[in-house]
KOLVO-332808 format. One record per residue (C-alpha): x, y, z. Coordinates in steps of 0.2 Angstrom, whole numbers, padded with zeros to 4 digits, always signed. Each point is the difference from the previous one (the first is absolute). Layout:
REM KOLVO-332808
XYZ;...
***
This chain:
REM KOLVO-332808
-0239-0256+0218;+0016+0009+0004;+0000+0019+0000;+0009+0007-0015;+0018+0005+0005;+0002+0019+0001;+0016+0006-0009;+0009+0014+0009;+0013+0011-0009;+0010+0014+0007;-0003+0017-0007;+0014+0006-0011;+0008+0017+0004;-0010+0010-0013;-0016-0006+0008;+0005+0006+0018;-0004+0018+0002;+0013+0013+0004;-0009+0004+0016;+0001-0019+0006;+0019-0001-0003;+0003+0014+0013;+0006-0004+0017;-0016-0002+0012;+0005+0015+0010;+0001+0011-0015;-0017-0006-0006;-0007+0004+0018;+0008+0018-0002;-0008+0002-0017;-0017-0004+0007;+0002+0012+0014;+0005+0014-0013;-0018-0004-0007;+0007-0002-0018;-0013-0005-0012;+0012-0009-0011;+0019+0000-0005;+0003+0012-0014;+0005-0008-0017;+0019+0005+0002;+0000-0007+0017;-0008-0017-0005;+0012-0002-0014;+0016+0005+0010;-0005-0012+0014;-0002-0014-0012;+0016+0004-0010;+0012+0003+0016;-0007-0016+0009;+0001-0011-0016;+0016+0006-0008;+0018+0003+0004;+0003+0014-0012;+0001+0019+0002;-0016+0010-0002;-0004+0017-0005;-0017+0007+0007;-0006+0015-0010;-0015+0009+0005;-0007+0017+0003;+0002+0009+0017;-0011-0007+0014;-0003-0016-0010;+0007-0011+0014;+0017-0003-0006;+0008-0001+0017;-0013-0014+0006;+0002-0008-0017;+0018-0003+0004;+0000-0002+0019;-0015-0012+0003;+0009-0014-0010;+0017+0004+0007;-0006+0000+0018;-0009-0016-0003;+0017-0007-0005;+0010+0008+0013;-0012-0005+0014;+0005-0018-0003;+0019+0003-0002;+0012-0008+0013;+0016+0006-0007;+0010+0014+0009;+0003+0016-0008;-0011+0014-0008;-0012-0008-0011;-0006+0015-0010;+0007+0018-0004;-0012+0014-0005;+0010+0013-0009;-0007+0018-0002;+0008+0016-0006;-0008+0010+0014;+0001-0001+0019;-0018+0006+0001;-0006-0014-0011;+0009-0012+0011;-0008+0007+0016;-0017+0000-0009;+0002-0019-0005;+0006-0004+0017;-0016+0006+0008;-0010-0010-0013;+0010-0016+0003;+0003+0000+0018;-0017-0006+0007;-0001-0014-0012;+0018-0006+0003;-0003+0001+0019;-0015-0012-0002;+0011-0012-0011;+0015+0001+0012;+0011+0008-0013;+0013+0013+0005;-0001+0016-0011;+0012+0014+0002;+0003+0017-0008;+0018+0002-0005;+0005+0018-0004;+0010+0014+0008;-0015+0007+0009;-0008-0016+0005;+0000-0006+0019;+0016-0010+0005;-0010-0012+0010;-0007-0010-0015;+0017-0001-0008;+0008-0006+0016;-0013-0014+0001;+0003-0006-0018;+0019+0001+0002;-0002-0012+0015;-0011-0012-0009;-0002+0003-0018;-0017-0004-0007;-0016+0007-0008;-0001+0015-0011;+0011+0016-0001;-0006+0016-0008;+0015+0009-0006;+0007+0013-0012;+0015-0003-0012;+0011+0011+0011;-0003-0010+0015;+0005-0016-0009;+0015+0009-0006;+0004+0005+0018;-0002-0017+0007;+0012-0008-0013;+0013+0014+0004;-0001+0002+0018;-0006-0017+0006;+0004-0013-0014;+0000-0015+0012;-0018+0005+0006;-0005+0003-0018;+0005-0017-0005;-0010-0008+0015;-0015+0011-0004;+0000-0002-0019;+0007-0018-0002;-0017-0008-0002;-0012+0013-0007;-0015-0008-0010;-0008+0016-0007;+0005+0017-0004;-0015+0012-0003;+0005+0016-0010;-0014+0013+0003;-0002+0014-0013;+0011-0009-0012;-0002+0013-0013;+0010+0012+0011;+0015-0012-0001;-0001-0004-0019;+0012+0015-0004;+0011+0012+0009;+0014-0003+0012;-0011-0008+0014;-0006-0013-0012;+0018-0005-0005;+0005+0000+0019;-0014-0011+0005;+0003-0012-0015;+0018-0002+0006;-0005-0003+0018;-0012-0014-0006;+0014-0008-0009;+0011+0001+0016;-0014-0007+0010;-0002-0015-0012;+0019-0003+0003;-0003-0001+0019;-0015-0011-0001;+0000-0019-0003;-0014+0003-0013;-0006+0014-0010;-0015+0009+0008;-0016+0001-0010;-0002+0018-0005;-0018+0008+0000;-0002+0017-0008;-0014+0012+0004;-0005+0015-0010;-0014+0010-0006;+0008+0009-0015;+0011-0011-0012;+0000+0004-0018;+0009-0015-0006;-0003-0016+0011;+0014-0010-0009;+0013+0013+0005;-0006-0001+0018;+0001-0019-0001;+0018+0001-0007;+0005+0011+0015;-0008-0013+0012;+0009-0015-0008;+0013+0006-0012;+0006-0018-0004;-0017-0007-0004;-0013+0014-0002;-0012-0012-0009;-0002-0010+0016;-0008+0015+0009;-0018-0002+0003;-0009+0016-0005;-0016+0003+0010;-0009+0016-0008;-0016+0006+0007;-0013+0000-0014;-0009+0016-0004;+0002+0018+0006;-0011+0013+0009;-0016+0004-0009;+0000+0019+0001;+0013+0014+0002;-0006+0018+0002;+0013+0013-0006;+0002+0018-0001;+0014+0011-0006;+0000+0017+0007;+0012+0014-0006;+0006+0016+0008;+0010+0015-0006;+0015+0006+0010;+0006+0019-0002;+0013+0002-0013;+0014+0008+0010;+0000-0011+0016;+0016-0011+0003;-0006-0010+0015;-0017-0007-0004;+0001-0013+0014;+0004+0013+0014;-0010+0002+0016;-0016+0011-0002;+0003+0018+0005;-0013+0013+0005;+0007+0011-0013;+0006-0004-0017;-0007-0007-0017;-0012-0015+0001;+0007-0016-0005;-0008-0015-0009;+0004-0010+0016;-0011+0012+0010;-0014-0004-0012;+0003-0018+0001;+0000+0001+0019;-0017+0008-0001;-0007-0014-0011;+0008-0014+0011;-0007+0009+0016;-0018+0002-0007;-0001-0017-0009;+0010-0013+0011;-0006+0005+0018;-0010-0012+0009;+0007-0016-0008;+0017-0010+0000;+0010+0005-0015;+0018+0000-0007;+0008+0014-0009;+0017-0004-0008;+0009+0017-0001;+0017-0006-0007;+0015+0008+0009;+0001+0002+0019;+0001+0018-0002;-0017+0001-0009;-0008-0012+0013;+0005+0012+0013;-0006+0015-0010;-0017-0008-0003;-0003-0007+0017;+0004+0017+0008;-0013+0009-0012;-0013-0013+0005;+0004+0002+0019;-0002+0019-0002;-0017-0002-0009;-0006-0011+0014;+0005+0012+0013;-0008+0015-0009;-0016-0010-0002;+0000-0005+0018;-0001-0019-0003;+0012-0014+0005;+0014-0003-0011;-0001-0016-0011;+0015+0002-0011;+0017-0006+0005;+0017-0003-0009;+0008-0017-0002;+0018-0001-0007;+0016-0009+0004;+0008+0015+0010;-0014-0001+0013;+0003-0010+0015;-0007-0017+0000;-0012+0004+0014;-0008+0014-0009;-0001-0011-0016;-0007-0015+0010;-0013+0011+0009;-0007+0006-0017;+0000-0018-0007;-0010-0006+0015;-0012+0015-0001;-0003-0005-0018;-0003-0018+0004;-0011+0003+0015;-0011+0011-0011;-0009+0007+0015;+0006+0018-0004;+0000+0007-0018;+0018+0001-0006;+0009+0005-0015;+0019-0004-0002;+0011+0011-0011;+0014-0011-0004;+0015-0003-0011;+0002-0018-0006;+0000-0006+0018;-0018-0006-0001;+0001-0007-0018;+0005-0017+0006;-0011-0012+0009;+0000+0006+0018;-0018-0004+0006;-0009+0016+0003;-0017-0007-0004;-0010+0007-0015;+0000+0018-0005;-0014+0008-0009;+0011+0009-0013;+0018+0003-0006;+0007+0016-0006;+0016+0004-0008;+0009+0017-0003;+0009+0000-0017;-0004-0011-0015;+0006-0018+0002;+0017-0005-0007;-0002-0019+0004;-0015-0011-0003;+0007-0012+0013;-0001+0013+0014;-0017+0006-0006;-0008-0017+0001;+0008-0003+0017;-0007+0016+0007;-0017-0002-0008;-0001-0018+0007;-0002+0009+0017;-0017+0006-0004;-0016-0010-0005;+0005-0015+0010;-0018-0005+0006;-0011-0010-0012;-0011+0011-0011;+0010+0016+0005;+0009+0009-0014;+0018+0006+0001;+0001+0019-0001;+0015+0010-0006;+0003+0018-0001;+0015+0006-0009;+0005+0019+0003;+0011+0007-0013;+0008+0017-0001;+0006+0011-0014;+0005+0019-0003;-0007+0013-0012;+0009-0004-0016;+0004+0015-0012;-0001-0002-0018;+0019+0001-0002;+0003-0013+0013;+0010-0016-0003;-0009-0012-0011;+0001-0014+0013;-0009+0012+0013;-0013+0005-0013;-0006-0017-0002;-0005-0002+0018;+0008-0017+0004;-0006-0002+0018;-0018-0001-0004;+0004-0011-0016;+0010-0012+0011;-0015-0001+0012;-0011-0005-0014;+0012-0012-0007;+0002-0009+0017;-0019-0002+0001;+0000-0008-0017;+0014-0012+0005;-0008-0004+0017;-0016-0005-0009;+0011-0011-0012;+0008-0008+0016;+0017+0004-0006;+0014-0001+0013;+0019+0004-0003;+0011-0015-0001;+0016+0002+0011;+0015+0009-0007;+0018-0004+0001;+0008+0006+0017;+0016+0011-0001;+0005-0006+0017;+0007-0017-0006;+0018+0005+0004;-0004+0008+0017;-0010-0015+0006;+0014-0012-0006;+0013+0010+0010;-0011+0001+0015;-0004-0019+0000;+0018-0004-0003;+0005+0009+0016;-0014-0007+0010;+0005-0018-0005;+0018+0003+0005;-0006+0006+0017;-0013-0015+0002;+0013-0013-0004;+0016+0008+0007;+0008+0001-0017;-0004-0010-0016;+0007-0004-0017;-0005+0010-0015;-0008-0014-0010;-0011-0005+0015;-0006+0018+0002;-0004+0001-0018;-0009-0017+0000;-0011+0006+0015;-0004+0017-0008;-0001-0002-0018;-0004-0018-0005;-0018+0004-0005;-0013+0014+0003;+0002+0019-0002;+0018+0000+0004;+0004-0013-0013;+0003+0015-0012;+0017+0003+0009;+0012-0012-0010;+0015-0008+0008;+0011+0013-0009;-0011+0014+0007;+0002-0007+0017;+0019+0000-0002;+0000+0018-0005;-0011+0004+0015;+0012-0009+0012;+0015+0008-0007;-0008+0017+0003;-0005-0004+0017;+0018-0005+0004;+0008+0015-0008;+0011+0011+0011;-0012+0014-0002;-0015-0010+0006;+0007-0014+0012;-0016-0009+0003;+0007-0017-0001;+0017-0009-0001;+0005-0017-0004;+0010-0013+0011;+0014-0010-0008;-0012-0015-0001;-0012+0010-0010;-0013+0004+0013;-0007+0017-0002;-0002+0009+0017;-0005+0018+0005;+0012+0014-0003;+0001+0015+0011;-0014+0010-0008;-0010-0016-0001;+0000-0003+0018;-0005+0018+0003;-0014+0000-0013;-0008-0017+0006;+0001+0005+0019;-0013+0014-0002;-0019-0003+0002;-0003+0009-0016;+0009-0014-0009;-0015-0012+0001;-0011+0010-0012;+0004+0001-0018;-0008+0018-0001;+0007+0016+0006;-0006+0007+0017;+0004+0018+0003;+0006+0007+0017;-0015+0009+0008;-0006+0011+0014;-0012-0008+0012;-0015+0011+0004;-0007-0001+0018;-0015+0009+0007;-0003-0001+0019;+0010-0016+0001;-0009-0009-0015;+0009-0004-0016;-0008+0008-0015;+0012-0007-0013;+0015+0006-0010;+0006+0013-0013;+0016-0001-0010;+0016+0007+0009;+0002+0012-0015;-0014+0011+0007;+0009+0014+0009;-0009+0003+0017;+0003+0010+0016;-0010+0005+0015;-0015+0010-0007;-0001-0008-0017;-0018-0004-0006;-0005-0016-0007;-0015-0008-0008;+0000-0019+0005;-0012-0014+0004;-0015+0011-0006;+0004+0014+0013;+0011+0015+0002;+0015+0001+0012;+0013+0011+0007;+0017-0008+0005;+0003+0003+0018;+0017-0009+0002;+0013-0008-0011;+0011-0015+0005;+0013+0000-0013;+0009-0016+0006;-0016-0010+0001;-0008+0008-0015;-0016+0004+0010;-0011+0015-0002;-0013+0004+0014;-0015+0009-0007;-0015+0008+0006;-0017+0005-0009;+0001+0016-0009;-0012+0009-0012;+0013+0003-0013;+0012-0012-0009;+0008-0005-0016;+0002-0017-0008;+0017-0009+0002;+0010-0007-0014;-0003-0018-0002;+0008-0013-0011;+0001+0006-0018;-0013-0010-0010;+0006-0006-0016;-0013+0000-0015;-0006-0017-0004;+0003-0004-0018;-0016-0006-0010;-0002-0016-0010;-0001-0001-0019;-0018-0005+0001;-0005+0016+0010;+0010+0011-0012;-0009-0007-0015;-0017+0001+0008;+0003+0018+0004;+0003+0003-0019;-0016-0009-0003;-0009+0011+0012;+0006+0016-0009;-0005-0007-0017;-0018-0005+0006;-0015+0011+0001;-0010-0008+0014;-0005+0010+0015;+0001-0011+0015;-0015+0002+0012;+0012-0002+0015;+0009+0017-0003;-0006+0015+0010;-0003+0016-0010;+0018+0006+0002;+0008-0016-0004;-0011-0002-0016;+0005+0018-0005;+0019-0005+0003;-0003-0015-0011;-0008+0010-0014;+0015+0013+0001;+0013-0014+0000;-0008-0008-0015;-0002+0016-0009;+0018+0005+0002;+0005-0018-0005;-0009+0002-0016;+0006+0018-0003;+0018-0006+0003;-0003-0015-0013;+0006-0012+0013;-0010-0014-0008;+0014-0001-0013;+0013+0012+0006;+0014-0008+0011;+0013+0014+0000;-0007+0015+0008;+0009+0017+0003;+0000+0008+0017;+0009+0016+0001;+0018-0004-0003;-0003-0018+0004;-0008-0015-0010;-0012-0013+0007;+0002-0017-0007;-0017-0009+0003;+0003-0019+0002;-0016-0005+0008;+0009-0013+0010;+0003-0003+0018;+0015+0005+0011;+0011-0015-0004;+0001+0003-0018;+0000+0019+0000;+0015-0001+0012;+0009-0011-0011;-0004+0010-0016;+0006+0016+0010;+0017-0009+0003;+0002-0003-0019;-0004+0018-0003;+0013+0005+0013;+0013-0011-0008;-0003+0011-0016;+0005+0015+0010;-0017+0007+0005;-0006+0005+0017;-0017-0009+0004;-0013-0001+0013;-0013-0014+0001;-0018+0004+0003;-0016-0011+0000;-0002+0001-0019;+0018-0001-0006;+0015+0011+0000;+0004+0018+0000;+0016+0005-0009;+0007+0016+0006;+0006+0015-0011;-0004-0010-0016;-0012+0004-0014;-0012-0013-0007;+0010+0000-0016;+0016-0003+0009;-0009-0014+0010;-0007-0008-0015;+0018+0000-0008;+0006-0010+0015;-0015-0011+0000;+0003-0004-0018;+0017-0006+0004;-0006-0011+0014;-0013-0007-0012;+0013-0004-0013;+0012-0008+0012;+0001-0017+0008;-0008-0002+0017;+0013+0008+0013;+0010-0011+0011;-0006+0001+0017;+0017-0002+0007;+0006+0016-0009;-0016+0009+0005;+0003-0004+0018;+0015+0012+0000;-0012+0014-0002;-0012-0005+0015;+0004+0013+0014;-0011-0006+0015;+0005-0019+0002;+0003+0001+0019;-0018+0001+0006;-0001-0015+0012;+0006+0000+0018;+0017-0009-0002;+0004+0005-0018;+0014+0012+0006;+0010-0016+0004;-0004-0008-0017;+0013+0002-0015;-0007+0012-0013;+0004-0013-0013;-0012-0013+0008;-0014+0013+0001;+0002+0004-0018;+0001-0018-0006;-0017-0004+0010;-0008+0016-0008;+0005-0006-0017;-0006-0017+0002;-0017+0006+0007;-0002+0013-0014;+0007-0009-0015;-0018-0006-0006;-0006+0018+0001;+0016+0006-0010;-0006-0012-0014;-0016+0010-0002;+0009+0017-0002;+0003+0001-0019;-0018-0005-0004;-0007+0013+0012;+0011+0013-0007;-0006-0004-0017;-0018+0002+0005;+0004+0017+0008;+0007+0007-0016;-0013-0008-0012;-0011+0015-0001;+0012+0014+0003;+0001+0012-0014;+0014+0011-0004;-0003+0019+0004;-0006+0012-0014;
***
């Protein structure tokens, strides 16, 4: 009797594990790393990237393995590729993040025989030279370095980028708004024009409020085709404490260096708590401005010296030399010495510094996106909670103080932020005011890259789809005419219609600072015993003998090289903080403003508040009720009037322009608008007129906007275009003005 015939069927793709689909050498590498298993987001990403041909968005918490989720399948594909040219670009907003990812990818790429190179201004030239001779593998690059290649070496750029299969965009949320996001979106469109095929885009991010907006950024023409891979679940436990401190009433500089004599500041008390609580572990303290970072780091160093213990507290900000920043990052990652980094936003993004025990922040959060990003640095190990300490400062408030001070908004904003953190709210990206500046910058860049180009081809390259599609053909014509005007002379047109660089265009594009879409100030370089410490703005007036607080230490200027902008410094027991870039106050979102009002109207006593913070909250709520702010929206303040909108910065700013058009002088704050030298009765009369009138025309209101030239190249953009773009962006908000004005005056009663 014949044996029954065995039927053999191939496994379908869904039955093959994600691990089994990886390159054999990658599987060996995973075994050697002693991974128990692939994480869910990695398994899903591997299957998606190797099975499909569409773009992908990988959204997962910090330390969830997003880099491996993207690169394990990408390296599997690249390892088998025979086609010349760079196979994959990894684009990052930070050089430090590129360096970090290079260290993570290099060993695995070496095993696979895949070339991997860092490509930014501080990266070694040797790797770039190898790639230029024989383009292949993976390039880790900043947007500014892509720009520099297209401008300075267009032929090499075309050889390098002509056959890219993947573009990985790390920290995608950092590119969803602002000029750098517009710049990168434009560069990606230009790369698509260079390549024979559109590269697949893989976005990575830990904090995205609206995944569909992110998908539309990745693939504007077909956002519905983007595969969204979102990690399920969130950390189980977060431990939070809000601590409040009181500053003296008559001190102007609350962020200065600590002096042996003088009033005790809240920052001194905060330094005491940080020193006592955080010593012995790895932590991050986000202090806000560079000046405050230096002020706190100096206090913590002095406390270490006084206690006779090794200093564990070090500053980290963008003005410090890359060597000092890198040393601190490595110290945190090695975790063999307890270390606390006192930082600005520089450690907010995904540089690998290992897991820290806790995160602290000075000042109540203004952005839930930033707060979530920072908190993601803590509690990365399974079963370990994330820890957040929020230090807030306030002053003694007399009974006759301004109503907005009496309600203690700082501690209320901290409570509101915690509520929204629990609710998992993240702000969606807003509209960037840099559209015109990026369009102008990219127009000049394309002209340099191509040696001249027709206007219609430039427009098609830049504005066909994506964020710059808001620039219409009419807008672009206005921009070009402004650029060619006798006063500007950035471009000129040949008889055949080709647009070329003008005199000023050649001068502007020849400088190295042209590559970046953000401003970079001229700076002094500080050097101690031949070692670079970092830079401070050239606006600081210095001379031999000047005393400085910098890099967590105090220095005396020993020599000044005016031509080279170099200061030689030596240690000194005294110092003063230099001036750094002026930090603009980040506007809050509608949801945070609304949540703050909810906190004022509530009566709960959050257990995470310390005694002082709880007292501040009680005082703020009592003042809120005493002022009848539950219903009252028009509030007197000396000779001024506060109009409480309970909306975010975008609407409040537009409402202020409408009031300005009525002849009033206004200032925007977190809860609405203050009208100067106007009584509540007068304000109510104006608001009544606004409520009865049709919605104002945004084009008309744009004539009253006084600060339109905010982006790097706006000085070359015609005012008419800037006003037209403002009007287009704010017209939906203008439609809401009459209804809002009607609500404001609804409960206003005539005096007497």
